[in-house]
MITORVEX-278387 format. One record per residue: z, x negated, y negated of N, C-alpha, C in turn; residue in three letters; residue number from 1. Coordinates in steps of 0.1 Angstrom, whole numbers, plus 5000, padded with zeros to 4 digits. Layout:
BEGIN
<margu <Z; X; Y>; <Z; X; Y>; <Z; X; Y>; 'ALA'; NUM>
...
This chain:
BEGIN
<margu <1149; 2035; 6864>; <1157; 2027; 6854>; <1168; 2019; 6862>; 'MET'; 1>
<margu <1169; 2006; 6861>; <1179; 1999; 6869>; <1193; 2002; 6864>; 'PRO'; 2>
<margu <1202; 2002; 6874>; <1216; 2005; 6871>; <1223; 1992; 6867>; 'LYS'; 3>
<margu <1231; 1992; 6856>; <1238; 1981; 6852>; <1251; 1979; 6861>; 'ALA'; 4>
<margu <1254; 1967; 6864>; <1266; 1964; 6872>; <1278; 1965; 6863>; 'SER'; 5>
<margu <1290; 1965; 6869>; <1302; 1966; 6862>; <1305; 1954; 6853>; 'SER'; 6>
<margu <1299; 1943; 6856>; <1302; 1931; 6848>; <1294; 1932; 6835>; 'ASP'; 7>
<margu <1283; 1940; 6834>; <1275; 1940; 6822>; <1280; 1951; 6813>; 'GLU'; 8>
<margu <1290; 1959; 6817>; <1295; 1970; 6808>; <1303; 1964; 6797>; 'LEU'; 9>
<margu <1301; 1969; 6785>; <1309; 1965; 6773>; <1323; 1971; 6774>; 'ALA'; 10>
<margu <1333; 1965; 6768>; <1346; 1971; 6768>; <1346; 1983; 6759>; 'PRO'; 11>
<margu <1355; 1992; 6761>; <1356; 2004; 6753>; <1360; 2001; 6739>; 'LEU'; 12>
<margu <1370; 1992; 6737>; <1375; 1989; 6724>; <1376; 1974; 6723>; 'THR'; 13>
<margu <1375; 1969; 6711>; <1376; 1955; 6707>; <1386; 1954; 6695>; 'VAL'; 14>
<margu <1396; 1945; 6695>; <1405; 1944; 6684>; <1397; 1940; 6671>; 'PRO'; 15>
<margu <1402; 1945; 6660>; <1396; 1942; 6647>; <1399; 1927; 6644>; 'HIS'; 16>
<margu <1392; 1922; 6635>; <1393; 1908; 6630>; <1403; 1908; 6618>; 'LEU'; 17>
<margu <1415; 1903; 6620>; <1424; 1902; 6609>; <1426; 1887; 6606>; 'TYR'; 18>
<margu <1425; 1884; 6593>; <1427; 1870; 6588>; <1441; 1869; 6582>; 'TRP'; 19>
<margu <1449; 1860; 6588>; <1462; 1857; 6582>; <1460; 1848; 6570>; 'ARG'; 20>
<margu <1462; 1852; 6558>; <1459; 1844; 6546>; <1470; 1846; 6536>; 'CYS'; 21>
<margu <1470; 1838; 6526>; <1479; 1838; 6515>; <1472; 1842; 6502>; 'SER'; 22>
<margu <1480; 1849; 6493>; <1475; 1853; 6481>; <1486; 1851; 6470>; 'VAL'; 23>
<margu <1482; 1847; 6458>; <1491; 1845; 6447>; <1488; 1855; 6436>; 'SER'; 24>
<margu <1499; 1858; 6428>; <1497; 1867; 6417>; <1496; 1860; 6404>; 'GLY'; 25>
<margu <1505; 1863; 6395>; <1505; 1856; 6382>; <1509; 1841; 6384>; 'VAL'; 26>
<margu <1508; 1834; 6373>; <1511; 1820; 6374>; <1525; 1817; 6377>; 'ALA'; 27>
<margu <1528; 1807; 6385>; <1541; 1803; 6389>; <1548; 1814; 6398>; 'HIS'; 28>
<margu <1541; 1823; 6404>; <1547; 1832; 6413>; <1546; 1827; 6427>; 'SER'; 29>
<margu <1555; 1832; 6436>; <1556; 1828; 6450>; <1544; 1835; 6458>; 'PHE'; 30>
<margu <1536; 1827; 6465>; <1525; 1833; 6473>; <1530; 1842; 6484>; 'PRO'; 31>
<margu <1522; 1852; 6487>; <1525; 1862; 6498>; <1515; 1860; 6509>; 'GLN'; 32>
<margu <1520; 1861; 6522>; <1511; 1860; 6533>; <1508; 1874; 6538>; 'THR'; 33>
<margu <1495; 1877; 6540>; <1491; 1891; 6544>; <1481; 1890; 6556>; 'ILE'; 34>
<margu <1478; 1901; 6562>; <1468; 1902; 6572>; <1457; 1910; 6566>; 'GLU'; 35>
<margu <1446; 1903; 6563>; <1434; 1909; 6557>; <1424; 1913; 6568>; 'ALA'; 36>
<margu <1419; 1925; 6567>; <1409; 1930; 6576>; <1395; 1926; 6572>; 'LEU'; 37>
<margu <1388; 1919; 6582>; <1375; 1914; 6579>; <1365; 1925; 6585>; 'ILE'; 38>
<margu <1358; 1932; 6576>; <1349; 1943; 6579>; <1335; 1940; 6574>; 'ASP'; 39>
<margu <1326; 1936; 6583>; <1312; 1933; 6579>; <1304; 1945; 6577>; 'ASP'; 40>
<margu <1310; 1957; 6578>; <1302; 1969; 6576>; <1306; 1976; 6562>; 'SER'; 41>
<margu <1316; 1970; 6555>; <1320; 1975; 6542>; <1312; 1969; 6531>; 'ALA'; 42>
<margu <1307; 1977; 6522>; <1299; 1971; 6511>; <1307; 1967; 6499>; 'HIS'; 43>
<margu <1320; 1968; 6500>; <1329; 1964; 6489>; <1341; 1957; 6494>; 'ILE'; 44>
<margu <1349; 1951; 6485>; <1362; 1945; 6489>; <1372; 1954; 6483>; 'VAL'; 45>
<margu <1382; 1959; 6491>; <1392; 1968; 6487>; <1406; 1961; 6488>; 'LEU'; 46>
<margu <1415; 1965; 6479>; <1428; 1960; 6479>; <1438; 1972; 6477>; 'ILE'; 47>
<margu <1449; 1972; 6484>; <1458; 1983; 6482>; <1465; 1983; 6469>; 'SER'; 48>
<margu <1469; 1994; 6464>; <1476; 1995; 6451>; <1490; 1989; 6452>; 'GLU'; 49>
<margu <1496; 1990; 6464>; <1509; 1985; 6466>; <1509; 1970; 6464>; 'VAL'; 50>
<margu <1499; 1963; 6470>; <1498; 1949; 6469>; <1495; 1944; 6455>; 'LEU'; 51>
<margu <1487; 1952; 6448>; <1484; 1949; 6434>; <1496; 1949; 6425>; 'VAL'; 52>
<margu <1505; 1959; 6428>; <1517; 1960; 6420>; <1527; 1949; 6423>; 'ARG'; 53>
<margu <1527; 1945; 6436>; <1537; 1934; 6440>; <1532; 1920; 6435>; 'SER'; 54>
<margu <1519; 1919; 6433>; <1514; 1906; 6428>; <1512; 1907; 6412>; 'LEU'; 55>
<margu <1514; 1918; 6407>; <1513; 1920; 6392>; <1499; 1915; 6387>; 'THR'; 56>
<margu <1489; 1919; 6394>; <1475; 1915; 6390>; <1471; 1923; 6378>; 'LEU'; 57>
<margu <1462; 1917; 6370>; <1457; 1924; 6358>; <1446; 1934; 6362>; 'LYS'; 58>
<margu <1448; 1947; 6358>; <1438; 1957; 6361>; <1426; 1957; 6351>; 'HIS'; 59>
<margu <1414; 1959; 6357>; <1402; 1960; 6349>; <1395; 1973; 6353>; 'ARG'; 60>
<margu <1388; 1978; 6343>; <1381; 1991; 6345>; <1367; 1989; 6350>; 'ILE'; 61>
<margu <1363; 1997; 6360>; <1349; 1996; 6365>; <1340; 2002; 6354>; 'LEU'; 62>
<margu <1327; 1998; 6354>; <1318; 2003; 6345>; <1314; 2018; 6348>; 'HIS'; 63>
<margu <1314; 2020; 6361>; <1312; 2034; 6366>; <1322; 2037; 6377>; 'GLU'; 64>
<margu <1326; 2049; 6378>; <1335; 2053; 6389>; <1328; 2051; 6403>; 'PRO'; 65>
<margu <1336; 2046; 6412>; <1331; 2043; 6426>; <1336; 2054; 6435>; 'LEU'; 66>
<margu <1328; 2063; 6440>; <1333; 2074; 6449>; <1334; 2068; 6463>; 'PRO'; 67>
<margu <1346; 2071; 6469>; <1349; 2066; 6483>; <1355; 2077; 6491>; 'VAL'; 68>
<margu <1351; 2078; 6503>; <1356; 2088; 6512>; <1367; 2083; 6520>; 'GLU'; 69>
<margu <1379; 2089; 6519>; <1391; 2084; 6525>; <1396; 2095; 6535>; 'LEU'; 70>
<margu <1404; 2091; 6545>; <1410; 2100; 6554>; <1425; 2100; 6551>; 'THR'; 71>
<margu <1431; 2111; 6549>; <1445; 2112; 6546>; <1453; 2112; 6559>; 'ILE'; 72>
<margu <1462; 2102; 6561>; <1469; 2101; 6574>; <1477; 2113; 6578>; 'PRO'; 73>
<margu <1483; 2120; 6568>; <1492; 2132; 6572>; <1484; 2143; 6577>; 'GLU'; 74>
<margu <1473; 2146; 6571>; <1465; 2158; 6575>; <1452; 2154; 6583>; 'THR'; 75>
<margu <1449; 2141; 6583>; <1437; 2136; 6590>; <1424; 2143; 6585>; 'GLU'; 76>
<margu <1425; 2147; 6572>; <1413; 2153; 6566>; <1406; 2143; 6557>; 'LYS'; 77>
<margu <1393; 2143; 6555>; <1386; 2134; 6547>; <1385; 2140; 6533>; 'LYS'; 78>
<margu <1386; 2131; 6523>; <1384; 2136; 6509>; <1377; 2124; 6502>; 'CYS'; 79>
<margu <1370; 2128; 6491>; <1363; 2118; 6483>; <1371; 2116; 6470>; 'THR'; 80>
<margu <1374; 2104; 6467>; <1381; 2100; 6455>; <1372; 2090; 6447>; 'ILE'; 81>
<margu <1375; 2089; 6434>; <1368; 2080; 6426>; <1377; 2068; 6423>; 'ASN'; 82>
<margu <1373; 2056; 6426>; <1380; 2044; 6423>; <1376; 2039; 6409>; 'LEU'; 83>
<margu <1386; 2036; 6401>; <1383; 2033; 6387>; <1386; 2019; 6383>; 'LEU'; 84>
<margu <1394; 2012; 6390>; <1399; 1998; 6386>; <1396; 1988; 6396>; 'GLU'; 85>
<margu <1396; 1976; 6392>; <1394; 1964; 6401>; <1402; 1952; 6396>; 'TRP'; 86>
<margu <1404; 1942; 6404>; <1412; 1930; 6401>; <1404; 1918; 6406>; 'VAL'; 87>
<margu <1408; 1907; 6401>; <1403; 1894; 6406>; <1412; 1890; 6418>; 'LYS'; 88>
<margu <1405; 1886; 6429>; <1413; 1883; 6441>; <1408; 1870; 6447>; 'LEU'; 89>
<margu <1418; 1861; 6449>; <1415; 1848; 6455>; <1424; 1846; 6467>; 'LYS'; 90>
<margu <1419; 1844; 6478>; <1427; 1842; 6491>; <1425; 1828; 6495>; 'LEU'; 91>
<margu <1434; 1823; 6503>; <1433; 1809; 6509>; <1442; 1809; 6521>; 'TYR'; 92>
<margu <1438; 1799; 6529>; <1446; 1796; 6542>; <1460; 1792; 6539>; 'ASP'; 93>
<margu <1470; 1797; 6547>; <1484; 1793; 6545>; <1486; 1778; 6545>; 'PRO'; 94>
<margu <1478; 1770; 6552>; <1480; 1756; 6552>; <1473; 1749; 6541>; 'SER'; 95>
<margu <1466; 1757; 6532>; <1458; 1752; 6520>; <1447; 1743; 6525>; 'CYS'; 96>
<margu <1442; 1745; 6537>; <1431; 1737; 6542>; <1418; 1743; 6537>; 'ALA'; 97>
<margu <1418; 1755; 6534>; <1405; 1762; 6529>; <1409; 1773; 6519>; 'TRP'; 98>
<margu <1401; 1774; 6509>; <1403; 1785; 6499>; <1390; 1792; 6497>; 'ALA'; 99>
<margu <1391; 1805; 6496>; <1379; 1814; 6493>; <1376; 1814; 6479>; 'ALA'; 100>
<margu <1364; 1818; 6476>; <1360; 1819; 6462>; <1365; 1833; 6457>; 'LYS'; 101>
<margu <1367; 1834; 6444>; <1373; 1846; 6438>; <1363; 1857; 6439>; 'THR'; 102>
<margu <1368; 1869; 6443>; <1359; 1881; 6444>; <1365; 1892; 6436>; 'VAL'; 103>
<margu <1357; 1902; 6434>; <1362; 1915; 6428>; <1367; 1924; 6439>; 'HIS'; 104>
<margu <1379; 1928; 6437>; <1385; 1937; 6447>; <1389; 1951; 6440>; 'ALA'; 105>
<margu <1383; 1961; 6445>; <1385; 1975; 6440>; <1399; 1980; 6445>; 'VAL'; 106>
<margu <1406; 1985; 6436>; <1420; 1991; 6439>; <1418; 2004; 6446>; 'ILE'; 107>
<margu <1425; 2005; 6457>; <1424; 2018; 6465>; <1439; 2023; 6467>; 'SER'; 108>
<margu <1441; 2036; 6466>; <1455; 2040; 6468>; <1460; 2040; 6482>; 'PRO'; 109>
<margu <1451; 2041; 6492>; <1455; 2042; 6506>; <1446; 2034; 6514>; 'SER'; 110>
<margu <1451; 2024; 6521>; <1443; 2015; 6530>; <1450; 2013; 6543>; 'LEU'; 111>
<margu <1442; 2010; 6554>; <1448; 2006; 6567>; <1453; 1992; 6567>; 'CYS'; 112>
<margu <1449; 1984; 6557>; <1454; 1970; 6556>; <1456; 1966; 6541>; 'ALA'; 113>
<margu <1463; 1956; 6538>; <1465; 1953; 6524>; <1452; 1949; 6517>; 'PRO'; 114>
<margu <1443; 1943; 6524>; <1430; 1939; 6518>; <1419; 1941; 6529>; 'VAL'; 115>
<margu <1408; 1947; 6525>; <1396; 1948; 6534>; <1385; 1940; 6528>; 'ILE'; 116>
<margu <1382; 1930; 6535>; <1372; 1920; 6531>; <1358; 1925; 6536>; 'LEU'; 117>
<margu <1350; 1930; 6527>; <1337; 1935; 6531>; <1326; 1924; 6529>; 'GLY'; 118>
<margu <1313; 1929; 6528>; <1302; 1920; 6528>; <1302; 1912; 6515>; 'ILE'; 119>
<margu <1306; 1916; 6503>; <1306; 1907; 6492>; <1315; 1895; 6494>; 'PRO'; 120>
<margu <1326; 1896; 6500>; <1334; 1885; 6503>; <1327; 1875; 6513>; 'PHE'; 121>
<margu <1321; 1881; 6524>; <1315; 1873; 6534>; <1303; 1866; 6528>; 'LEU'; 122>
<margu <1295; 1872; 6520>; <1283; 1866; 6515>; <1286; 1856; 6504>; 'ALA'; 123>
<margu <1296; 1859; 6496>; <1299; 1849; 6485>; <1305; 1836; 6490>; 'HIS'; 124>
<margu <1312; 1837; 6502>; <1318; 1825; 6508>; <1311; 1819; 6520>; 'ASN'; 125>
<margu <1298; 1824; 6522>; <1290; 1818; 6532>; <1296; 1820; 6546>; 'ASN'; 126>
<margu <1302; 1832; 6549>; <1309; 1834; 6561>; <1299; 1839; 6572>; 'ILE'; 127>
<margu <1300; 1833; 6584>; <1292; 1838; 6596>; <1302; 1842; 6606>; 'VAL'; 128>
<margu <1300; 1855; 6611>; <1309; 1861; 6621>; <1303; 1861; 6635>; 'ILE'; 129>
<margu <1310; 1856; 6645>; <1306; 1856; 6659>; <1316; 1866; 6666>; 'ASP'; 130>
<margu <1311; 1878; 6669>; <1321; 1888; 6675>; <1324; 1884; 6689>; 'HIS'; 131>
<margu <1315; 1878; 6696>; <1317; 1875; 6710>; <1328; 1864; 6711>; 'ALA'; 132>
<margu <1326; 1853; 6702>; <1336; 1842; 6702>; <1348; 1845; 6694>; 'ALA'; 133>
<margu <1348; 1856; 6686>; <1358; 1860; 6676>; <1361; 1848; 6667>; 'ARG'; 134>
<margu <1350; 1844; 6660>; <1352; 1833; 6650>; <1346; 1838; 6637>; 'THR'; 135>
<margu <1352; 1834; 6626>; <1348; 1837; 6613>; <1347; 1823; 6606>; 'VAL'; 136>
<margu <1335; 1818; 6605>; <1333; 1804; 6601>; <1326; 1803; 6587>; 'ILE'; 137>
<margu <1331; 1794; 6579>; <1324; 1791; 6567>; <1314; 1780; 6570>; 'ASP'; 138>
<margu <1301; 1784; 6569>; <1290; 1775; 6574>; <1288; 1763; 6565>; 'LYS'; 139>
<margu <1295; 1762; 6553>; <1294; 1750; 6545>; <1304; 1740; 6550>; 'ILE'; 140>
<margu <1317; 1744; 6552>; <1327; 1735; 6556>; <1331; 1735; 6570>; 'SER'; 141>
<margu <1324; 1745; 6578>; <1327; 1747; 6592>; <1342; 1750; 6595>; 'ASN'; 142>
<margu <1348; 1757; 6585>; <1362; 1761; 6587>; <1363; 1775; 6593>; 'PHE'; 143>
<margu <1370; 1776; 6604>; <1372; 1789; 6611>; <1384; 1796; 6606>; 'ASP'; 144>
<margu <1382; 1807; 6600>; <1394; 1815; 6594>; <1402; 1820; 6605>; 'LEU'; 145>
<margu <1397; 1824; 6617>; <1405; 1830; 6628>; <1412; 1819; 6636>; 'MET'; 146>
<margu <1406; 1807; 6637>; <1412; 1796; 6645>; <1413; 1784; 6636>; 'ASN'; 147>
<margu <1422; 1784; 6626>; <1422; 1772; 6618>; <1428; 1760; 6625>; 'PRO'; 148>
<margu <1422; 1748; 6623>; <1426; 1736; 6629>; <1439; 1731; 6622>; 'SER'; 149>
<margu <1448; 1724; 6629>; <1460; 1719; 6622>; <1456; 1708; 6612>; 'PRO'; 150>
<margu <1463; 1708; 6601>; <1459; 1698; 6591>; <1461; 1684; 6596>; 'PRO'; 151>
<margu <1453; 1674; 6592>; <1455; 1660; 6596>; <1468; 1654; 6591>; 'PRO'; 152>
<margu <1474; 1645; 6599>; <1486; 1639; 6594>; <1483; 1631; 6581>; 'PRO'; 153>
<margu <1493; 1631; 6572>; <1491; 1623; 6560>; <1490; 1608; 6562>; 'PRO'; 154>
<margu <1483; 1601; 6555>; <1482; 1587; 6556>; <1495; 1580; 6552>; 'LYS'; 155>
<margu <1499; 1570; 6559>; <1512; 1564; 6555>; <1510; 1556; 6542>; 'PRO'; 156>
<margu <1520; 1557; 6534>; <1520; 1550; 6521>; <1521; 1535; 6523>; 'LEU'; 157>
<margu <1513; 1528; 6514>; <1514; 1513; 6515>; <1528; 1508; 6511>; 'LYS'; 158>
<margu <1534; 1500; 6519>; <1548; 1496; 6516>; <1547; 1484; 6506>; 'GLN'; 159>
<margu <1556; 1485; 6496>; <1557; 1475; 6486>; <1566; 1463; 6492>; 'THR'; 160>
<margu <1565; 1452; 6485>; <1573; 1440; 6489>; <1588; 1443; 6487>; 'LEU'; 161>
<margu <1591; 1450; 6477>; <1605; 1453; 6474>; <1611; 1463; 6485>; 'LYS'; 162>
<margu <1603; 1472; 6489>; <1607; 1482; 6499>; <1608; 1475; 6513>; 'GLN'; 163>
<margu <1599; 1465; 6515>; <1599; 1457; 6528>; <1612; 1450; 6529>; 'PHE'; 164>
<margu <1616; 1443; 6519>; <1629; 1435; 6520>; <1641; 1444; 6520>; 'PHE'; 165>
<margu <1640; 1456; 6514>; <1651; 1466; 6515>; <1652; 1471; 6529>; 'LYS'; 166>
<margu <1641; 1474; 6535>; <1641; 1478; 6549>; <1646; 1467; 6558>; 'ASP'; 167>
<margu <1642; 1455; 6555>; <1646; 1443; 6563>; <1662; 1442; 6563>; 'LEU'; 168>
<margu <1667; 1444; 6551>; <1682; 1443; 6550>; <1689; 1454; 6558>; 'GLN'; 169>
<margu <1683; 1466; 6557>; <1689; 1477; 6565>; <1688; 1474; 6580>; 'GLU'; 170>
<margu <1677; 1469; 6584>; <1675; 1466; 6598>; <1685; 1455; 6602>; 'ASP'; 171>
<margu <1688; 1445; 6593>; <1697; 1434; 6596>; <1711; 1440; 6598>; 'ARG'; 172>
<margu <1715; 1449; 6589>; <1728; 1455; 6590>; <1730; 1463; 6603>; 'LYS'; 173>
<margu <1719; 1470; 6607>; <1720; 1477; 6620>; <1721; 1468; 6632>; 'LEU'; 174>
<margu <1714; 1456; 6631>; <1714; 1447; 6642>; <1728; 1440; 6643>; 'MET'; 175>
<margu <1734; 1437; 6631>; <1748; 1431; 6632>; <1758; 1441; 6637>; 'LEU'; 176>
<margu <1756; 1454; 6633>; <1765; 1464; 6639>; <1764; 1466; 6654>; 'THR'; 177>
<margu <1752; 1465; 6658>; <1749; 1466; 6673>; <1755; 1454; 6680>; 'GLU'; 178>
<margu <1753; 1442; 6674>; <1758; 1430; 6681>; <1773; 1431; 6681>; 'LEU'; 179>
<margu <1780; 1435; 6671>; <1795; 1436; 6671>; <1799; 1446; 6682>; 'LYS'; 180>
<margu <1792; 1457; 6683>; <1796; 1467; 6694>; <1794; 1461; 6708>; 'MET'; 181>
<margu <1783; 1454; 6710>; <1780; 1448; 6723>; <1791; 1437; 6726>; 'VAL'; 182>
<margu <1794; 1429; 6715>; <1804; 1418; 6717>; <1817; 1424; 6720>; 'TRP'; 183>
<margu <1821; 1434; 6714>; <1834; 1441; 6716>; <1835; 1446; 6731>; 'ALA'; 184>
<margu <1824; 1452; 6735>; <1824; 1457; 6749>; <1824; 1446; 6759>; 'GLU'; 185>
<margu <1816; 1435; 6756>; <1816; 1423; 6765>; <1830; 1416; 6765>; 'ARG'; 186>
<margu <1837; 1416; 6754>; <1850; 1409; 6753>; <1860; 1417; 6762>; 'LEU'; 187>
<margu <1860; 1430; 6761>; <1869; 1438; 6769>; <1866; 1436; 6784>; 'CYS'; 188>
<margu <1853; 1434; 6788>; <1850; 1432; 6802>; <1855; 1418; 6807>; 'THR'; 189>
<margu <1853; 1408; 6798>; <1857; 1395; 6802>; <1872; 1394; 6803>; 'ILE'; 190>
<margu <1879; 1400; 6793>; <1894; 1400; 6794>; <1899; 1406; 6807>; 'ARG'; 191>
<margu <1893; 1416; 6811>; <1897; 1423; 6824>; <1895; 1414; 6836>; 'ASN'; 192>
<margu <1884; 1406; 6835>; <1881; 1398; 6847>; <1887; 1384; 6847>; 'CYS'; 193>
<margu <1893; 1379; 6836>; <1899; 1366; 6835>; <1912; 1365; 6842>; 'MET'; 194>
<margu <1915; 1354; 6848>; <1928; 1352; 6854>; <1938; 1346; 6844>; 'GLU'; 195>
<margu <1951; 1348; 6846>; <1961; 1343; 6837>; <1961; 1328; 6838>; 'ASP'; 196>
<margu <1961; 1321; 6827>; <1962; 1306; 6826>; <1976; 1302; 6823>; 'VAL'; 197>
<margu <1981; 1292; 6831>; <1994; 1287; 6829>; <1994; 1279; 6816>; 'LYS'; 198>
<margu <2006; 1279; 6809>; <2006; 1270; 6797>; <2006; 1255; 6800>; 'PRO'; 199>
<margu <2002; 1247; 6790>; <2000; 1233; 6792>; <2014; 1226; 6794>; 'VAL'; 200>
<margu <2016; 1218; 6804>; <2028; 1210; 6806>; <2027; 1197; 6799>; 'ASP'; 201>
<margu <2033; 1196; 6787>; <2032; 1184; 6779>; <2038; 1172; 6785>; 'VAL'; 202>
<margu <2050; 1174; 6791>; <2058; 1163; 6797>; <2050; 1158; 6809>; 'VAL'; 203>
<margu <2045; 1167; 6817>; <2038; 1162; 6829>; <2025; 1155; 6825>; 'GLY'; 204>
<margu <2018; 1160; 6815>; <2006; 1153; 6810>; <2009; 1139; 6805>; 'ALA'; 205>
<margu <2020; 1138; 6798>; <2024; 1124; 6793>; <2027; 1115; 6804>; 'LEU'; 206>
<margu <2034; 1120; 6814>; <2038; 1112; 6826>; <2026; 1107; 6833>; 'HIS'; 207>
<margu <2016; 1116; 6835>; <2004; 1112; 6842>; <1996; 1102; 6834>; 'ILE'; 208>
<margu <1996; 1103; 6821>; <1989; 1094; 6812>; <1996; 1080; 6813>; 'HIS'; 209>
<margu <2009; 1080; 6813>; <2016; 1067; 6813>; <2014; 1060; 6827>; 'ILE'; 210>
<margu <2013; 1068; 6838>; <2010; 1062; 6851>; <1996; 1056; 6851>; 'LYS'; 211>
<margu <1987; 1063; 6844>; <1973; 1058; 6844>; <1972; 1045; 6836>; 'ALA'; 212>
<margu <1980; 1044; 6825>; <1980; 1032; 6817>; <1986; 1020; 6824>; 'LEU'; 213>
<margu <1997; 1023; 6831>; <2004; 1013; 6839>; <1995; 1007; 6850>; 'THR'; 214>
<margu <1988; 1016; 6857>; <1979; 1012; 6868>; <1968; 1004; 6862>; 'ALA'; 215>
<margu <1962; 1008; 6850>; <1952; 1000; 6844>; <1957; 0986; 6839>; 'GLN'; 216>
<margu <1969; 0985; 6835>; <1975; 0972; 6831>; <1976; 0963; 6844>; 'ASP'; 217>
<margu <1981; 0969; 6855>; <1982; 0961; 6867>; <1968; 0956; 6872>; 'GLN'; 218>
<margu <1958; 0964; 6871>; <1945; 0960; 6874>; <1939; 0949; 6866>; 'LEU'; 219>
<margu <1943; 0949; 6853>; <1938; 0939; 6844>; <1945; 0926; 6847>; 'ASP'; 220>
<margu <1958; 0926; 6851>; <1965; 0914; 6855>; <1959; 0908; 6867>; 'ARG'; 221>
<margu <1957; 0916; 6877>; <1951; 0912; 6890>; <1937; 0905; 6887>; 'LEU'; 222>
<margu <1930; 0911; 6878>; <1916; 0906; 6875>; <1918; 0892; 6869>; 'ASN'; 223>
<margu <1927; 0890; 6860>; <1929; 0877; 6854>; <1934; 0867; 6864>; 'ASP'; 224>
<margu <1943; 0871; 6874>; <1947; 0862; 6884>; <1936; 0857; 6893>; 'ALA'; 225>
<margu <1927; 0866; 6897>; <1916; 0863; 6906>; <1907; 0854; 6898>; 'VAL'; 226>
<margu <1904; 0856; 6886>; <1895; 0847; 6878>; <1901; 0833; 6878>; 'LYS'; 227>
<margu <1915; 0832; 6876>; <1921; 0819; 6875>; <1920; 0811; 6888>; 'TYR'; 228>
<margu <1922; 0818; 6899>; <1921; 0812; 6913>; <1907; 0807; 6915>; 'ILE'; 229>
<margu <1897; 0814; 6912>; <1883; 0810; 6914>; <1879; 0798; 6905>; 'TYR'; 230>
<margu <1885; 0798; 6893>; <1882; 0787; 6884>; <1888; 0774; 6889>; 'ILE'; 231>
<margu <1900; 0774; 6895>; <1907; 0762; 6900>; <1899; 0757; 6912>; 'ARG'; 232>
<margu <1895; 0767; 6921>; <1887; 0763; 6933>; <1874; 0756; 6929>; 'MET'; 233>
<margu <1868; 0761; 6918>; <1855; 0755; 6914>; <1857; 0741; 6908>; 'TYR'; 234>
<margu <1868; 0739; 6901>; <1871; 0726; 6895>; <1874; 0716; 6906>; 'LEU'; 235>
<margu <1882; 0720; 6916>; <1885; 0711; 6927>; <1872; 0707; 6934>; 'GLN'; 236>
<margu <1863; 0716; 6937>; <1851; 0713; 6944>; <1842; 0703; 6935>; 'LYS'; 237>
<margu <1842; 0706; 6923>; <1834; 0697; 6914>; <1840; 0683; 6913>; 'SER'; 238>
<margu <1853; 0681; 6913>; <1859; 0668; 6913>; <1856; 0660; 6926>; 'HIS'; 239>
<margu <1856; 0667; 6937>; <1853; 0660; 6950>; <1838; 0656; 6950>; 'ILE'; 240>
<margu <1830; 0664; 6945>; <1815; 0661; 6945>; <1813; 0649; 6936>; 'LEU'; 241>
<margu <1820; 0648; 6925>; <1818; 0637; 6916>; <1822; 0624; 6922>; 'MET'; 242>
<margu <1833; 0623; 6930>; <1838; 0611; 6937>; <1828; 0607; 6947>; 'ASN'; 243>
<margu <1822; 0616; 6954>; <1813; 0613; 6965>; <1800; 0607; 6959>; 'PHE'; 244>
<margu <1796; 0612; 6948>; <1784; 0606; 6941>; <1787; 0592; 6936>; 'LEU'; 245>
<margu <1799; 0589; 6931>; <1802; 0576; 6926>; <1802; 0566; 6938>; 'LEU'; 246>
<margu <1808; 0570; 6949>; <1809; 0561; 6961>; <1795; 0558; 6966>; 'MET'; 247>
<margu <1786; 0568; 6965>; <1772; 0566; 6970>; <1765; 0556; 6961>; 'PHE'; 248>
<margu <1767; 0557; 6948>; <1760; 0548; 6939>; <1765; 0534; 6941>; 'ILE'; 249>
<margu <1778; 0532; 6943>; <1784; 0518; 6945>; <1779; 0512; 6957>; 'VAL'; 250>
<margu <1778; 0520; 6968>; <1773; 0515; 6981>; <1759; 0511; 6980>; 'ALA'; 251>
<margu <1751; 0518; 6973>; <1737; 0515; 6972>; <1734; 0502; 6964>; 'SER'; 252>
<margu <1743; 0498; 6955>; <1742; 0486; 6948>; <1746; 0474; 6956>; 'ASN'; 253>
């Protein structure tokens, strides 16, 4: 017989499959989050008496007593007791992404977990367990109870025209506030960098303007004088030319 290598040996122990789920009691009661044990070898679904009292679930009587063998923790001795009552139990994922179908849960006085989910729960909810991958998947919705995916982000609401203009006004106020802050900071910087400006000398400015007007008047007078001289020279030359033409005409006759 071939000898198995150390890699092929199974581990001595494997952790149980606990599903972190939520359960609600009577109407308008606050839900509780519990760790439910998933046991595919149990032929019933069990719920602890303590959890039933905290949820104030309605007790119902079994048609026939259900004998169950229990181990007493203090003495570690096994004893057989008859379970007589059951309740309706509905569990769901804390994110409300998946909800199990309602099952019958038999009330037990002493359990190792608040709820033990046996084969009725697994079969009724189409659950498939992969012990190697440690997955507990609903084959209808492909939801993994042990590894729930995060819920998708909610779709953004369609913005109304009124809300659009309201947001636009708020953005405008923020923009103006930011511009005022930037302008105040820039103004402080400019003031620190500017040189001191001397006050305007009104008398000196008037004196300079009067000198400019006087010089302009002198230029105008010189312009008129030059024009007058050129006009006289032109008239004299024209008179001489006319006399010459008359003498030429007389001589030719």
